[in-house]
Wavefront OBJ file of the C-alpha trace (Angstrom):
o trace
v 0.057 -73.732 -45.091
v 2.049 -75.578 -47.720
v 2.846 -79.246 -47.234
v 6.167 -78.921 -49.026
v 8.736 -76.217 -49.433
v 11.897 -75.815 -51.453
v 15.330 -75.455 -49.904
v 18.577 -74.574 -51.607
v 21.199 -77.354 -51.529
v 24.792 -76.507 -52.362
v 26.363 -78.905 -54.803
v 29.622 -80.519 -53.782
v 31.939 -79.481 -56.560
v 29.041 -78.567 -58.833
v 26.029 -76.383 -59.182
v 23.526 -76.224 -56.359
v 19.841 -76.997 -56.741
v 16.445 -76.579 -55.126
v 15.162 -79.648 -53.304
v 11.557 -80.220 -52.226
v 11.275 -81.023 -48.533
v 8.371 -81.472 -46.155
v 7.399 -78.399 -44.194
v 8.156 -78.525 -40.470
v 4.572 -79.204 -39.365
v 4.185 -82.012 -41.907
v 7.535 -83.498 -40.922
v 6.617 -83.513 -37.231
v 3.204 -85.124 -37.853
v 4.734 -87.762 -40.124
v 7.545 -88.615 -37.721
v 5.184 -88.744 -34.736
v 2.828 -91.133 -36.535
v 5.709 -93.345 -37.707
v 7.239 -93.414 -34.215
v 3.873 -94.526 -32.747
v 3.760 -97.386 -35.274
v 7.359 -98.475 -34.564
v 6.935 -98.222 -30.789
v 3.825 -100.376 -30.956
v 5.407 -102.977 -33.246
v 8.483 -103.341 -31.038
v 6.415 -104.205 -27.975
v 3.483 -106.148 -29.448
v 3.531 -109.953 -29.215
v 1.190 -110.237 -32.205
v 3.348 -107.983 -34.389
v 6.416 -110.047 -33.506
v 4.760 -112.986 -35.285
v 2.691 -111.278 -38.013
v 1.891 -107.548 -38.065
v -0.895 -108.232 -40.592
v -2.922 -109.783 -37.787
v -2.747 -106.830 -35.378
v -5.610 -104.340 -35.656
v -3.710 -101.668 -33.711
v -0.720 -101.897 -36.055
v -2.989 -101.600 -39.081
v -4.651 -98.500 -37.612
v -1.297 -96.902 -36.738
v 0.061 -97.639 -40.210
v -3.029 -96.107 -41.800
v -2.593 -93.012 -39.637
v 1.055 -92.765 -40.737
v 0.164 -93.190 -44.439
v -2.456 -90.442 -44.092
v 0.293 -88.000 -43.032
v 2.647 -88.659 -45.952
v 2.410 -86.189 -48.843
l 1 2 3 4 5 6 7 8 9 10 11 12 13 14 15 16 17 18 19 20 21 22 23 24 25 26 27 28 29 30 31 32 33 34 35 36 37 38 39 40 41 42 43 44 45 46 47 48 49 50 51 52 53 54 55 56 57 58 59 60 61 62 63 64 65 66 67 68 69
């Protein structure tokens, strides 16, 4: 399975082009990991003060970064 694919984008008033985009499975994994990080940060008292001090936030961010191509 490829992590990226190319999709045709029509140009507005000009020539179209191919654009690299994340494949569906990669996109879903990335968005799920990012959403977990954001959901945690919005409800964590430690993250409200300094997210660098929260072990859970660091782990969730690392999981998100591992999913990005």
